C-alpha positions in Angstrom: -1.7 -38.8 -32.0 -4.4 -36.7 -30.4 -4.8 -34.7 -33.6 -5.2 -37.8 -35.7 -7.8 -39.3 -33.3 -9.9 -36.1 -33.4 -9.9 -35.6 -37.1 -10.3 -39.0 -38.6 -13.9 -39.7 -37.3 -15.1 -36.5 -39.0 -14.5 -37.7 -42.5 -17.0 -40.5 -42.8 -19.8 -38.2 -41.5 -19.4 -35.8 -44.4 -22.5 -35.9 -46.6 -22.5 -34.3 -50.1 -25.4 -36.1 -51.7 -23.0 -37.7 -54.2 -21.7 -41.3 -54.4 -18.0 -40.7 -53.5 -15.8 -43.7 -52.9 -14.4 -44.1 -49.4 -10.9 -44.0 -50.8 -11.6 -40.3 -51.7 -12.2 -39.5 -48.1 -9.1 -41.3 -47.0 -7.0 -39.3 -49.5 -8.5 -36.1 -48.3 -7.7 -37.0 -44.7 -4.1 -37.9 -45.5 -3.6 -34.6 -47.3 -5.1 -32.5 -44.5 -3.2 -34.4 -41.9 0.0 -34.0 -43.8 -0.6 -30.2 -44.1 -1.3 -29.9 -40.4 1.8 -31.9 -39.5 3.9 -29.7 -41.8 2.6 -26.6 -40.2 3.1 -27.9 -36.7 6.8 -28.7 -37.6 7.5 -25.2 -38.9 10.0 -23.5 -36.5 8.4 -20.7 -34.4 9.1 -17.2 -35.7 12.1 -15.7 -34.0 11.4 -12.7 -31.7 12.6 -9.3 -32.9 16.0 -8.3 -31.8 15.8 -4.5 -32.3 13.5 -1.5 -32.6 14.5 -1.0 -36.2 13.4 -4.6 -36.9 9.9 -4.0 -35.5 9.5 -0.6 -37.2 10.5 -2.1 -40.6 7.2 -4.0 -40.5 5.4 -0.7 -40.5 7.3 0.8 -43.5 9.9 2.5 -41.4 13.0 1.1 -42.8 16.4 2.5 -43.9 14.9 4.7 -46.6 12.7 6.4 -44.1 15.4 6.9 -41.4 17.7 8.4 -44.0 15.3 11.3 -44.2 16.7 12.6 -40.9 19.7 14.8 -41.6 22.0 16.0 -38.8 22.5 19.7 -38.1 19.1 21.1 -38.9 15.8 21.5 -37.3 12.9 19.2 -38.1 11.9 19.7 -41.7 8.6 19.1 -43.7 10.3 16.1 -45.2 11.2 14.6 -41.8 7.9 15.3 -40.1 5.8 12.6 -41.8 8.5 10.0 -40.8 8.5 11.3 -37.2 4.7 11.2 -37.0 4.7 7.6 -38.2 7.4 6.7 -35.5 5.3 8.4 -32.8 2.2 6.5 -34.0 3.9 3.1 -34.0 6.2 3.5 -31.0 3.9 1.5 -28.8 4.3 -1.4 -31.1 7.8 -1.9 -29.9 6.3 -3.4 -26.7 7.3 -2.4 -23.1 9.2 -5.6 -22.5 11.3 -5.1 -25.6 11.9 -1.4 -24.8 13.1 -2.4 -21.3 15.4 -5.1 -22.9 16.8 -3.0 -25.7 17.3 0.4 -24.1 20.9 1.5 -23.3 21.7 2.7 -19.8 23.9 4.2 -18.6 25.0 6.1 -21.6 28.1 8.0 -22.7 26.2 10.8 -24.5 29.3 12.4 -25.9 30.3 9.2 -27.6 26.7 8.8 -28.9 26.7 12.3 -30.4 29.9 11.5 -32.2 28.4 8.3 -33.8 24.8 9.1 -34.5 24.8 7.2 -37.8 25.8 4.0 -36.0 23.4 4.6 -33.1 20.4 5.8 -35.1 17.2 3.9 -34.4 18.5 2.5 -31.1 16.7 3.0 -27.7 18.2 5.0 -24.9 17.1 5.7 -21.3 16.8 9.4 -21.0 17.0 11.0 -17.6 17.3 14.8 -17.0 15.5 18.0 -16.4 12.8 19.3 -18.7 13.4 23.0 -19.6 10.8 23.7 -22.2 7.8 22.0 -23.8 6.4 23.2 -27.2 3.3 22.0 -29.0 3.3 21.2 -32.7 0.3 20.6 -35.0 0.4 18.3 -38.0 -0.8 19.5 -41.4 -4.5 18.6 -41.8 -3.9 15.9 -44.4 -1.1 14.3 -42.4 -3.2 14.5 -39.2 -6.0 12.6 -40.9 -3.6 10.0 -42.1 -1.9 9.5 -38.7 -5.1 9.8 -36.7 -3.6 12.4 -34.3 -3.4 16.1 -34.7 -0.6 17.4 -32.4 2.6 16.3 -30.7 5.2 17.9 -28.4 8.9 18.6 -28.3 10.6 18.6 -24.9 14.0 20.2 -24.3 15.8 18.1 -21.6 19.2 18.8 -20.0 20.6 15.3 -19.5 21.8 14.2 -16.1 25.6 14.2 -15.5 26.3 15.4 -19.1 26.7 18.7 -20.9 24.6 17.2 -23.8 21.1 18.3 -24.4 18.2 16.2 -25.7 15.2 17.3 -27.9 12.5 14.6 -27.4 9.4 14.4 -29.6 6.4 12.7 -28.1 2.6 12.5 -28.2 2.2 12.5 -24.4 3.6 15.0 -21.8 2.5 15.5 -18.1 -0.6 17.5 -18.0 0.7 19.5 -15.1 3.5 21.0 -17.2 3.1 24.4 -18.7 3.4 24.5 -22.5 5.5 27.2 -24.1 7.1 28.6 -20.9 10.4 27.7 -19.2 10.1 24.9 -16.6 12.5 22.9 -14.5 11.1 19.4 -13.9 12.7 16.0 -13.5 11.9 14.1 -16.6 12.3 10.5 -17.9 11.8 8.8 -21.2 12.9 5.9 -23.3 13.8 7.5 -26.6 14.6 6.3 -30.2 17.6 8.2 -31.5 16.9 10.0 -34.8 19.6 12.5 -35.4 21.7 15.5 -34.1 19.6 18.6 -34.1 20.4 22.2 -35.0 23.3 23.8 -33.1 22.2 26.2 -30.4 23.9 28.2 -27.6 23.5 25.1 -25.4 25.2 22.9 -27.9 23.9 20.4 -30.6 21.0 18.4 -29.1 20.4 14.7 -29.7 16.9 14.3 -31.2 14.7 11.4 -30.1 11.2 10.1 -30.6 9.3 8.4 -27.8 5.8 7.3 -26.7 5.7 9.5 -23.6 7.8 11.8 -21.4 7.4 11.0 -17.7 7.7 13.2 -14.5 9.4 12.4 -11.2 8.8 15.4 -8.9 10.9 15.5 -5.8 7.9 16.4 -3.7 6.3 13.0 -4.3 7.4 9.9 -2.3 6.2 7.7 -5.1 8.4 9.6 -7.6 11.3 9.1 -5.2 10.5 5.3 -5.5 10.7 5.6 -9.3 7.0 6.0 -10.1 6.1 8.4 -13.0 3.3 10.4 -11.4 2.1 11.6 -14.8 0.8 8.1 -15.3 -2.2 9.2 -13.2 -3.2 11.5 -16.0 -4.6 8.6 -17.8 -6.1 7.0 -14.7 -8.1 10.1 -13.9 -10.0 9.5 -17.1 -11.0 5.9 -16.1 -12.6 6.6 -12.7 -16.0 5.0 -12.5 -14.9 2.1 -14.8 -13.5 -1.3 -14.3 -9.8 -1.9 -14.8 -9.1 -1.0 -18.4 -6.1 -1.1 -20.7 -5.1 2.5 -19.8 -4.8 1.5 -16.2 -2.4 -1.5 -16.8 1.0 0.3 -16.8 0.2 2.7 -13.9 -1.1 -0.2 -11.9 2.0 -2.4 -12.4 4.4 0.5 -12.0 2.7 1.5 -8.7 3.0 -2.1 -7.5 6.7 -1.9 -8.2 7.2 1.5 -6.5 5.3 0.3 -3.4 8.1 -2.2 -2.8 10.7 0.5 -2.9 9.2 2.6 -0.1 10.4 2.1 3.5 9.6 -1.4 4.8 7.4 0.1 7.5 5.3 1.9 5.0 4.5 5.6 4.8 3.6 5.7 8.5 2.7 9.2 9.8 2.3 10.5 6.3 -0.8 8.3 5.8 -4.1 10.2 6.0 -7.2 8.9 7.8 -9.4 7.2 5.3 -12.4 9.3 4.1 -14.4 7.0 1.8 -16.9 9.6 0.9 -14.2 12.0 -0.4 -12.7 9.2 -2.6 -16.1 8.2 -4.0 -17.2 11.8 -4.7 -14.0 13.3 -6.0 -11.5 10.6 -6.8 -9.5 12.6 -9.3 -8.3 14.9 -6.5 -6.7 12.0 -4.5 -4.8 9.7 -6.9 -1.5 8.7 -5.4 -2.3 9.8 -1.9 -1.4 7.6 1.1 -4.2 6.5 3.4 -4.4 4.4 6.5 -6.8 1.6 5.6 -8.3 -0.7 8.2 -11.2 -3.1 7.9 -12.5 -6.7 7.7 -11.1 -8.8 4.9 -13.9 -11.1 3.4 -12.2 -12.6 0.4 -8.5 -12.8 -0.8 -7.6 -14.0 -4.3 -4.1 -14.6 -5.7 -4.0 -13.1 -9.2 -1.3 -14.3 -11.5 0.1 -11.8 -14.0 0.0 -13.3 -17.5 1.4 -10.4 -19.4 4.5 -11.4 -21.4 7.7 -10.0 -20.0 6.2 -8.6 -16.8 8.4 -10.8 -14.6 11.6 -9.7 -16.4 10.7 -6.0 -16.7 8.9 -5.4 -13.4 9.9 -8.3 -11.2 6.1 -9.2 -10.8 4.3 -12.5 -11.4 1.3 -12.1 -9.0 -0.5 -9.9 -6.6 -3.4 -10.4 -4.1 -6.8 -8.9 -4.4 -8.5 -8.3 -1.0 -12.2 -7.6 -0.6 -12.2 -5.3 2.4 -15.1 -3.7 4.3 -14.1 -0.5 6.1 -16.2 1.3 8.7 -18.1 4.4 7.7 -18.4 5.7 11.3 -21.3 8.1 11.3 -21.3 8.6 7.5 -24.1 7.4 5.2 -23.5 7.0 1.4 -26.4 7.2 -0.9 -26.2 6.8 -4.7 -29.1 8.5 -6.6 -29.3 6.6 -9.9 -31.4 8.5 -12.4 -33.5 5.6 -13.7 -34.4 3.8 -10.5 -34.9 6.9 -8.4 -37.4 8.4 -10.9 -39.4 5.1 -10.9 -39.5 4.2 -7.3 -37.9 6.9 -5.3 -35.4 4.4 -3.9 -31.6 4.6 -4.1 -28.8 2.3 -2.8 -27.7 3.4 0.7 -24.6 2.3 2.7 -24.3 2.6 6.4 -21.8 1.3 8.9 -19.5 -0.4 6.4 -18.4 0.1 2.8 -16.6 -2.2 0.3 -13.1 -1.2 -0.9 -10.5 -3.2 -2.8 -7.0 -3.6 -1.5 -4.2 -4.9 -3.8 -1.2 -6.2 -2.0 2.1 -7.6 -3.3 2.5 -9.9 -0.3 0.4 -11.3 2.6 1.6 -11.3 6.2 2.2 -14.5 8.1 -1.1 -15.9 9.3 -3.2 -14.5 6.4 -3.9 -16.6 3.3 -6.1 -16.5 0.2 -9.6 -17.8 0.7 -13.3 -17.2 0.6 -15.7 -16.3 3.4 -13.0 -14.7 5.6 -13.4 -12.5 8.6 -9.9 -11.2 9.2 -9.1 -7.7 10.6 -6.3 -6.1 8.7 -4.7 -2.7 8.3 -2.4 -1.2 5.7 -0.7 2.1 4.6 -2.0 2.1 1.0 -1.9 4.3 -2.0 -5.3 5.3 -3.6 -5.1 4.2 -7.2 -8.6 4.9 -8.6 -12.4 4.5 -8.1 -13.3 1.4 -10.0 -16.6 -0.3 -10.5 -17.9 -3.8 -10.7 -21.3 -5.6 -10.8 -23.0 -6.5 -7.5 -26.5 -8.0 -6.9 -27.4 -5.2 -4.5 -26.5 -2.3 -6.9 -28.0 -4.2 -9.9 -31.4 -3.6 -8.3 -30.9 0.1 -9.0 -29.4 -0.4 -12.5 -26.0 0.7 -11.2 -22.5 -0.7 -10.7 -20.8 -0.8 -7.4 -18.2 1.9 -7.0 -15.2 1.1 -4.8 -11.9 2.8 -4.0 -9.0 0.7 -5.1 -5.8 0.8 -3.0 -2.4 -0.6 -3.5 -0.1 -1.7 -0.6 3.1 -3.7 -0.2 1.8 -5.9 2.6 -1.1 -5.5 5.0 -0.9 -6.1 8.7 -3.0 -8.7 10.4 -4.7 -7.3 13.5 -5.1 -9.9 16.3 -8.4 -9.9 18.1 -8.3 -9.8 21.9 -10.2 -12.7 23.3 -11.7 -12.5 26.8 -9.7 -14.4 29.5 -10.5 -16.1 32.8 -13.7 -17.5 34.2 -15.7 -14.4 33.3 -14.5 -14.3 29.8 -15.3 -18.0 29.3 -18.8 -17.5 30.6 -19.4 -14.5 28.4 -18.1 -16.3 25.4 -20.3 -19.3 26.0 -23.4 -17.1 26.5 -22.8 -15.0 23.4 -21.7 -17.7 20.9 -25.1 -19.0 20.2 -26.7 -15.6 19.8 -23.9 -14.1 17.8 -23.6 -17.1 15.5 -27.3 -16.8 14.4 -27.1 -13.0 14.2 -23.8 -13.0 12.2 -25.1 -15.7 9.8 -28.1 -13.6 9.0 -26.1 -10.4 8.7 -23.4 -12.0 6.5 -26.0 -13.6 4.2 -27.5 -10.3 3.6 -24.4 -8.2 3.2 -22.1 -10.7 1.4 -24.5 -13.0 -0.3 -26.8 -10.3 -1.6 -25.9 -6.7 -1.0 -22.2 -6.8 -1.8 -21.8 -10.0 -3.8 -20.1 -9.7 -7.1 -21.0 -11.7 -10.1 -18.3 -14.3 -10.8 -16.4 -12.5 -13.6 -15.4 -9.0 -12.3 -12.0 -8.9 -10.6 -9.0 -6.6 -10.3 -7.6 -8.0 -13.5 -6.9 -6.4 -16.9 -8.3 -7.2 -20.3 -6.0 -9.0 -22.7 -3.4 -6.6 -24.2 -3.7 -5.7 -27.8 -0.8 -6.8 -29.9 
């Protein structure tokens, strides 16, 4: 009924300069409303049920998969199909990949039935032994819009079977063309059985990326693919962008798998200057973060499938001011410094952003807070947002962004007894006026964000 009420008044206002009977407008309205009603009654399109179904929409159907022939290396006939699969793999969607992949797997049974299993997704876990780089022919590279890809030889966990995984993304820390021995993970689309070798006949897969879980990393022990930071290093100095989304969410998940007490002694003292000046050297490091929380916002995760895939539906964004001790941070912006010789300077405190999965008892979301908190947190990246103070110098505000499971609320010790009461009464009036002036300058001007920037991601492309 709402649709009818909003549409009908529009028709009499139409002016064409011609004497058209009112009946004509009525018929037009009836036809349009009937069409809209029919469209509204059409059943919603059923979601895809397999990777093959999604890829078929990109001209990767049975005829293309039949190009892959068991028992031989990748051929010039197969390479264009492989390149197209690597190009379109992301279109499967992370939620679908999580839903469709098979795990655990009887690899021996899969190798004996590749024709029935071809085009299905499998969780690949093992040790990477060798990475090779391959270049597409120039004409094919221009068509696919990427020039190179990689093959990774993986010895599968708990199986004699080998895997040969083709991908566009491998960890940047891995050495190309030389033997390695690194824990590797991937979600692969089965293509065929490869050429027999001394190590057996490998299963051949295509995937979007091969990940890395080094034993030396506590985060990797919690299931976090540390090679995800390869993309984050390229986004330092920017807001949260699409490339940050999956590392951000995966780190939130991994944080919850660490010990409940947090990293503890492994946390390093916070050095804000080092994170601002050389953030790429510190991604994934654990820091002891302590400061004054000024604002806490509950952010709902709207990405489809995030709750099922990651077990996440929200997080908390905390605006935190940490002490600089004796340090002073000065940002020399080229434009403003040349004109006036002035640059933004920070003394005493500096703004950082703390992302938390949970809040402790006694701490709640709100504005204009003054809560002392501490957390053992992982440095994610140096992000930027707009602030009134930095805008004066034509710059954005850079701020280290940390992720923690749950901060700790630090109780403030209040004076007790007659002396404490007297001191409190004497100082309340003075401190109230002083703090109000200080807060107005620091929060309302120097550090205030414009309304729209927040630790949230742009809408995903589909």
